[in-house]
PQR file of N, CA, C, O and H, with PARSE charges and radii, in Angstrom:
ATOM      1  N   MET A   1    -240.113  20.756  -8.882 -0.4000 1.5000
ATOM      2  CA  MET A   1    -239.596  19.772  -8.289 -0.0000 2.0000
ATOM      3  C   MET A   1    -239.865  18.262  -9.136  0.5500 1.7000
ATOM      4  O   MET A   1    -240.891  17.877  -9.695 -0.5500 1.4000
ATOM      5  N   HIS A   2    -239.014  17.830  -9.046 -0.4000 1.5000
ATOM      6  CA  HIS A   2    -239.121  16.439  -9.661 -0.0000 2.0000
ATOM      7  C   HIS A   2    -239.724  15.231  -8.504  0.5500 1.7000
ATOM      8  O   HIS A   2    -239.474  15.097  -7.306 -0.5500 1.4000
ATOM      9  H   HIS A   2    -238.179  18.143  -8.591  0.4000 1.0000
ATOM     10  N   SER A   3    -240.691  14.377  -9.510 -0.4000 1.5000
ATOM     11  CA  SER A   3    -240.904  13.023  -8.747 -0.0000 2.0000
ATOM     12  C   SER A   3    -240.395  12.018  -8.824  0.5500 1.7000
ATOM     13  O   SER A   3    -240.089  11.509  -9.902 -0.5500 1.4000
ATOM     14  H   SER A   3    -240.894  14.486 -10.483  0.4000 1.0000
ATOM     15  N   PRO A   4    -240.104  11.293  -7.254 -0.5600 1.5000
ATOM     16  CA  PRO A   4    -239.519  10.177  -7.094  0.2800 2.0000
ATOM     17  C   PRO A   4    -239.985   9.130  -7.628  0.5500 1.7000
ATOM     18  O   PRO A   4    -240.994   8.735  -7.043 -0.5500 1.4000
ATOM     19  N   SER A   5    -239.543   8.248  -8.868 -0.4000 1.5000
ATOM     20  CA  SER A   5    -240.344   7.344  -9.571 -0.0000 2.0000
ATOM     21  C   SER A   5    -239.925   5.945  -9.088  0.5500 1.7000
ATOM     22  O   SER A   5    -240.898   5.353  -8.621 -0.5500 1.4000
ATOM     23  H   SER A   5    -238.724   8.569  -9.343  0.4000 1.0000
ATOM     24  N   SER A   6    -238.834   5.256  -9.052 -0.4000 1.5000
ATOM     25  CA  SER A   6    -238.354   4.073  -8.654 -0.0000 2.0000
ATOM     26  C   SER A   6    -237.445   4.546  -7.229  0.5500 1.7000
ATOM     27  O   SER A   6    -237.023   3.669  -6.474 -0.5500 1.4000
ATOM     28  H   SER A   6    -238.043   5.737  -9.431  0.4000 1.0000
ATOM     29  N   GLN A   7    -237.248   5.699  -7.010 -0.4000 1.5000
ATOM     30  CA  GLN A   7    -236.240   5.759  -5.707 -0.0000 2.0000
ATOM     31  C   GLN A   7    -236.941   6.748  -4.839  0.5500 1.7000
ATOM     32  O   GLN A   7    -236.862   7.950  -5.092 -0.5500 1.4000
ATOM     33  H   GLN A   7    -237.591   6.412  -7.623  0.4000 1.0000
ATOM     34  N   PRO A   8    -237.644   6.280  -3.794 -0.5600 1.5000
ATOM     35  CA  PRO A   8    -238.455   6.998  -2.670  0.2800 2.0000
ATOM     36  C   PRO A   8    -237.587   7.830  -1.956  0.5500 1.7000
ATOM     37  O   PRO A   8    -237.976   8.851  -1.390 -0.5500 1.4000
ATOM     38  N   LYS A   9    -236.375   7.422  -1.957 -0.4000 1.5000
ATOM     39  CA  LYS A   9    -234.985   8.171  -0.791 -0.0000 2.0000
ATOM     40  C   LYS A   9    -234.654   9.264  -1.723  0.5500 1.7000
ATOM     41  O   LYS A   9    -234.228  10.329  -1.277 -0.5500 1.4000
ATOM     42  H   LYS A   9    -236.059   6.592  -2.418  0.4000 1.0000
ATOM     43  N   ARG A  10    -234.811   9.085  -2.911 -0.4000 1.5000
ATOM     44  CA  ARG A  10    -234.035  10.124  -3.830 -0.0000 2.0000
ATOM     45  C   ARG A  10    -235.157  11.454  -4.282  0.5500 1.7000
ATOM     46  O   ARG A  10    -235.141  12.107  -5.325 -0.5500 1.4000
ATOM     47  H   ARG A  10    -235.158   8.220  -3.273  0.4000 1.0000
ATOM     48  N   ASP A  11    -235.874  11.547  -3.389 -0.4000 1.5000
ATOM     49  CA  ASP A  11    -237.177  12.546  -3.990 -0.0000 2.0000
ATOM     50  C   ASP A  11    -236.695  13.821  -3.998  0.5500 1.7000
ATOM     51  O   ASP A  11    -237.429  14.747  -4.342 -0.5500 1.4000
ATOM     52  H   ASP A  11    -235.888  11.016  -2.542  0.4000 1.0000
ATOM     53  N   VAL A  12    -235.152  14.064  -3.546 -0.4000 1.5000
ATOM     54  CA  VAL A  12    -234.678  15.186  -3.656 -0.0000 2.0000
ATOM     55  C   VAL A  12    -233.748  15.217  -5.061  0.5500 1.7000
ATOM     56  O   VAL A  12    -233.465  16.205  -5.739 -0.5500 1.4000
ATOM     57  H   VAL A  12    -234.556  13.312  -3.266  0.4000 1.0000
ATOM     58  N   PHE A  13    -233.514  14.357  -5.190 -0.4000 1.5000
ATOM     59  CA  PHE A  13    -232.323  14.334  -6.610 -0.0000 2.0000
ATOM     60  C   PHE A  13    -232.487  12.881  -7.539  0.5500 1.7000
ATOM     61  O   PHE A  13    -231.620  12.031  -7.743 -0.5500 1.4000
ATOM     62  H   PHE A  13    -233.744  13.555  -4.639  0.4000 1.0000
ATOM     63  N   PRO A  14    -233.658  12.906  -7.937 -0.5600 1.5000
ATOM     64  CA  PRO A  14    -234.010  11.492  -8.653  0.2800 2.0000
ATOM     65  C   PRO A  14    -233.709  11.627 -10.050  0.5500 1.7000
ATOM     66  O   PRO A  14    -234.215  10.739 -10.736 -0.5500 1.4000
ATOM     67  N   ASP A  15    -232.934  12.603 -10.756 -0.4000 1.5000
ATOM     68  CA  ASP A  15    -232.239  12.597 -11.525 -0.0000 2.0000
ATOM     69  C   ASP A  15    -230.901  12.987 -11.578  0.5500 1.7000
ATOM     70  O   ASP A  15    -230.333  13.392 -12.592 -0.5500 1.4000
ATOM     71  H   ASP A  15    -232.523  13.324 -10.198  0.4000 1.0000
ATOM     72  N   LEU A  16    -230.377  12.853 -10.412 -0.4000 1.5000
ATOM     73  CA  LEU A  16    -228.912  12.699  -9.981 -0.0000 2.0000
ATOM     74  C   LEU A  16    -228.407  11.406 -10.028  0.5500 1.7000
ATOM     75  O   LEU A  16    -227.263  11.045 -10.304 -0.5500 1.4000
ATOM     76  H   LEU A  16    -230.839  12.524  -9.588  0.4000 1.0000
ATOM     77  N   GLU A  17    -229.753  10.495  -9.615 -0.4000 1.5000
ATOM     78  CA  GLU A  17    -229.412   9.082  -9.574 -0.0000 2.0000
ATOM     79  C   GLU A  17    -228.579   8.798  -8.486  0.5500 1.7000
ATOM     80  O   GLU A  17    -228.187   7.647  -8.292 -0.5500 1.4000
ATOM     81  H   GLU A  17    -230.682  10.788  -9.390  0.4000 1.0000
TER
END
């Protein structure tokens, strides 16, 4: 699973933007 860098809300899909 990826970790949210600048988007804490997108901790599920940080790559999808």
